[in-house]
Residue, then its C-alpha position, 0 to 999 in steps of 0.5 A: x473563553x472558559x478557563x481550563x482551571x475552572x474545574x467546578x464549572x466542568x464538573x457542573x457541565x459533566x453532571x448535566x450531561x450525565x443526568x440530562x436535566x438541570x433538576x436531576x443534576x442540581x439534586x446530584x450536586x446538592x445545589x438549587x436549580x437556578x444557580x446551576x442554570x446560570x452556570x450553564x448560561x455563563x459557559x455557553x455565553x463565554x464559549x459562544x456556542x450552545x452546549x444543549x438543546x431541549x427535547x421535551x423536559x430533557x436536555x440533549x447535548x450538541x456536537x459542541x457539547x460532546x467535544x467539550x465533554x470529552x476534553x472535560x473528562x480527560x482534564x478531570x481524570x488528569x487532575x484526579x491523577x495529580x491529586x492521587x500522586x500528591x497524596x501518595x508522596x505524602x503517605x505512600x500507604x493508602x490508595x486504590x488499585x484500579x485493574x482490569x482482567x480478561x475473562x479467561x486470564x483471572x486464574x492467578x489473580x486471587x493468589x496475587x491479590x492475597x499477597x498484595x493485600x498482606x503488603x498493603x492492607x489499607x488499599x481498596x480495589x476496583x476490579x473490572x472484568x471484560x474482553x481484552x479490547x474493552x480493557x484497552x479502551x478503559x486504559x485509554x480513558x484512564x478508568x483503570x491503571x493496568x490490566x491482564x489481557x489476552x495478546x496480541x492487541x493494537x495500541x501504540x500508547x500501551x506498554x506491555x509485559x508478556x507473562x505466559x504462553x500456553x497451549x489450546x485445548x479442545x473441550x467436549x462431552x462427546x467421547x473421542x478415540x483420542x486420549x490427550x491430544x487432537x488436531x484441528x482437522x479432527x474437530x473442524x466439523x464439530x459444532x463449537x462454542x467459542x470464548x470471546x466474540x467475533x472480531x475480538x482476541x481469542x475468537x479471531x485467534x481460533x478462527x485464524x488457526x483453522x483458516x491458516x491450514x485451509x479449514x473453516x470451523x463450524x461455529x455454533x455460538x459465541x460466549x464471553x461468560x466462562x461459567x455459562x460456556x462450561x455449563x453449555x459444553x458439559x450439557x452437550x450444546x457444543x464443544x469449545x476451544x480454550x487456552x490452558x489457563x481457562x481449564x480451571x473453569x472445567x475442573x469439576x465438569x464431566x468433559x474431556x480435555x484434549x490438547x490441540x497439537x497443531x495450533x499456535x500457543x496463546x499468550x497473555x500479559x499485563x498492560x498499562x498506559x505509556x507516558x502517564x503517572x502510575x500510582x504506587x499501588x499499580x506499580x507494586x501490583x505489576x511488580x507482584x504479577x511479574x514476580x508471580x510469572x517469573x518474568x523481568x519487572x519493567x523499568x518505569x519512569 
């Protein structure tokens, strides 16, 4: 059987999976093709299974190969985390901050990162912006270490701190008789372009708010790109419903902003994966985030 300590073989295998040909994988690994082919044959012989089959010039991964890839990916990520922890203990000054941010939860991030940069000038950054459900998925894969997301979510192995609750606003370029507040009943027949997409976070929260009082909203479009959404609303394509923190996208738009008085508040928070090592860079980021929102900094192992 292949040893779990033979990380070089696992890296060879993962590169072949990702490049789909031995030649391309060999070039990426800066080695010649014959020894890489031999490594693959050795792995298949030791495991007693075929990891690939040929389709023309390309290699197609088998079901057994897919299973190995998933385990190899997790093993290498854990080894990288262990290496990072060892290096961090040695210096404590360098590292990479790997975070995610929901498309409608990033208004406070520049201020937080500016303060973070002053404390840790040698840190590099890897920032993913995506839907909350996708950011949870990236946490599961260990692609990121923490994320600012919209709540709620369903994942037992994810820790969270709720940062803020905020009201929803109706955004439109169509003049209304209301000055600053409106109800769901007032807008149920208005064409809406919703942030997020069907089955995800904000979309479901907004739709369920209508359904809970026996109404069905007129959803004309879905759009996860906040800049495009703001432009479409300003041009009269449709109106929208967004949480308070997203209003900064409409700051210079010719639109009317009306708080929805009979809709439950939205909430967002910071999340990270339980029972995994969190780099010092991430722990300090979480501390600054909780400090910024004036909530209690969580205890961490």
